[in-house]
N, C-alpha and C positions, 0 to 999 in steps of 0.2 A: 027684406034685405037681399034675397036672391034676385029679385027683379032688378034692383039697383046694380048689382054686380053684373048681371047679364047686359044691362044697358051700357055700363062702362066698358065691358069687353067688346061689344059691338062698335062702340065709339073708337076704342083703341085700334081695332082691326081696320076700321074705315080710315083712320089717320095713317096707319102704317102703309096701306095700299094707296090711299088717295093723295097724300102729300107728295111722294115721288112722282106720281103721274101728273099732278098739277104742275110741279116744277118742270117736267118734260114739256107740257103744253105751253109753259111760259118761255120756252126757248132753250133750256139747258139740255143739250142733246147728249152729253157725256154721262154715261151711267156712273162712272167713277166720281165725277163732280157732284152728282146728285147724292151719292153715298157720303161723300165728304161733307157736303153742306148739311144734310139731315143729321149725320153723326155729330158734327160740331155743335149744332144748335141743341140737340138733345143732351149731349154731355154738359153743355153750359146750363141748361135748365135743371138737370139732375144735380149738378153741383150747387146751384142756388137753393134747391129744395133741401139738400142736406144741411147747408148753412142755416137756413131758416128754421129747420127742425131743431138744430142745436140751440139756437137762440130761444126757442120755445121751451125746451127741456131745461135750459139754464135758468130761465125765469121761474120755472116751477120748483127750483132748488132741490132737485132730486139728489140723493146721495150717490157718490161715485162718478159724478160728471166732471170731466176734465175742465178746468177753468182756463179759458182762453179769453183774452181781452176782447171786448166788443169791437174795438177798432180793427183788430185782425180779421174778425168775422166779416165785418162790412167791407174790408179791403178784398177779401175773397169773393164776396158777392159782386163787387165791381169788376174784378178780374174775370169771373165767369161770364158776366153780362157782356163785357167788352169782347171776350173771345167769341161768343155767339154772334154778336153784331159784326165783328170783323169777318167772320165766315160768311155772313149774309151779304155784306156790302163789298167784299173783296172779290169781284168777279174777274177771274183770270181765265 
């Protein structure tokens, strides 16, 4: 288990350093724009993970889980995905 954790840690560090550098090489010369883009995408991904985790916990019928209609959760998934895609394709 420790080796898997170390592998994930190295992968996360490479992504944290490599993704902004790759964006710079692709032509985004503004550090602020790179931060905006990476932040928006990661917030979108994080929101989608939270919604998906909620759906998994809800399926397991654990006690004390707030009951939210699936339609609302899928709407949230769509909003987070749309926000991340908007950040990627809205080049200003």
